[in-house]
C-alpha positions as CSV (number, residue, x, y, z in Angstrom):
1,M,-68.8,184.1,-116.5
2,G,-65.2,183.1,-116.7
3,L,-64.9,187.0,-117.8
4,P,-62.5,188.9,-115.4
5,Y,-64.9,191.2,-113.5
6,R,-63.7,192.8,-110.6
7,V,-64.0,192.1,-107.5
8,E,-64.6,194.9,-104.5
9,V,-64.6,192.9,-101.2
10,I,-65.9,195.3,-97.8
11,E,-65.5,194.1,-94.5
12,D,-68.0,194.6,-92.0
13,K,-66.0,195.7,-88.9
14,E,-69.3,195.9,-87.0
15,E,-71.3,193.1,-87.9
16,G,-68.6,191.3,-88.9
17,G,-68.2,189.6,-92.3
18,Y,-67.4,190.6,-95.6
19,T,-69.6,192.3,-98.4
20,L,-68.4,191.4,-101.7
21,H,-69.6,192.7,-105.3
22,C,-69.2,193.7,-108.9
23,P,-68.7,197.3,-109.4
24,E,-69.2,196.7,-113.4
25,L,-72.5,194.6,-112.8
26,S,-74.9,196.3,-111.2
27,G,-77.1,195.2,-108.3
28,C,-75.0,191.7,-107.9
29,V,-73.6,191.5,-104.6
30,T,-73.7,189.0,-102.0
31,C,-72.5,189.0,-98.1
32,A,-70.9,185.8,-96.4
33,G,-69.2,185.2,-93.0
34,T,-65.8,184.8,-95.1
35,V,-64.4,186.3,-98.1
36,E,-63.7,182.8,-98.9
37,E,-67.4,182.0,-98.9
38,G,-68.0,185.2,-100.7
39,F,-66.0,184.4,-103.8
40,R,-68.4,181.2,-104.0
41,L,-71.4,182.9,-103.2
42,L,-70.5,185.7,-105.8
43,E,-70.1,183.0,-108.5
44,E,-73.7,182.4,-107.7
45,A,-74.8,185.8,-107.6
46,K,-73.1,186.6,-110.8
47,R,-74.8,183.2,-112.5
48,S,-78.9,184.7,-111.4
49,W,-77.3,188.0,-112.4
50,F,-76.5,187.1,-116.2
51,T,-79.6,184.6,-116.4
52,A,-81.6,187.4,-115.4
53,C,-79.9,189.9,-117.8
54,L,-80.5,186.6,-120.6
55,E,-84.0,186.4,-120.0
56,A,-84.9,189.7,-120.0
57,G,-83.0,190.5,-122.8
58,A,-81.0,192.6,-121.6
59,P,-77.4,194.2,-122.4
60,I,-74.2,192.5,-120.6
61,P,-71.8,194.8,-120.0
62,E,-68.0,193.2,-120.6
63,P,-65.3,193.9,-117.9
64,S,-63.6,196.8,-118.0
65,R,-59.3,196.5,-119.1
66,P,-56.7,198.2,-118.4
67,E,-55.9,198.8,-121.9
68,D,-59.4,200.7,-122.3
69,Y,-58.6,203.7,-120.6
70,S,-55.5,205.9,-121.9
71,G,-54.4,208.1,-119.2
72,Q,-55.6,211.0,-120.8
73,F,-58.9,213.3,-120.3
74,K,-59.8,216.5,-121.3
75,L,-61.5,218.9,-118.6
76,R,-63.0,222.4,-118.9
77,L,-62.9,224.3,-116.2
78,P,-63.7,228.3,-115.3
79,K,-60.7,231.2,-116.5
80,S,-60.1,231.6,-112.7
81,L,-59.9,228.2,-111.5
82,H,-57.0,227.8,-114.7
83,R,-55.2,230.5,-113.2
84,L,-54.9,229.9,-110.2
85,L,-53.9,225.9,-110.6
86,A,-51.3,227.5,-113.2
87,Q,-49.8,230.1,-110.3
88,K,-49.4,227.2,-107.7
89,S,-47.8,224.7,-109.9
90,S,-45.0,227.3,-111.1
91,E,-45.0,228.2,-107.0
92,E,-44.4,224.4,-106.4
93,G,-41.7,223.9,-109.2
94,V,-43.8,221.3,-111.9
95,S,-45.9,221.8,-114.7
96,M,-49.7,221.8,-113.9
97,N,-50.2,218.5,-115.2
98,Q,-48.0,217.2,-112.8
99,Y,-50.0,220.0,-109.6
100,C,-53.5,218.6,-110.6
101,V,-52.4,214.7,-110.5
102,Y,-51.2,215.7,-107.4
103,L,-54.2,217.0,-106.3
104,L,-56.6,214.6,-107.5
105,S,-54.3,211.7,-105.7
106,K,-54.8,213.4,-102.2
107,G,-58.4,213.5,-102.3
108,L,-58.7,210.3,-103.6
């Protein structure tokens, strides 16, 4: 229960209130009128979630940690896209790696 699971807080601007959930704990979610109440209710939801997993013999995932990510991944792509990315990065005067990071960050 005390492990540092990531919590996402989403404000419901139409209905009011907030939805809180732990992305690493699929289905562990709660809604509340205030963020403070939401964190209290989320602790109860986590307790119920862990209890259900233990009773079912289901695995409980560990929270992700920043050191779990190297900042690198390998990507295979069509030769035509590779050529286009190489041309565009050359036109911009940056490495293809820097250009791809730029494009990804704009898309996120």
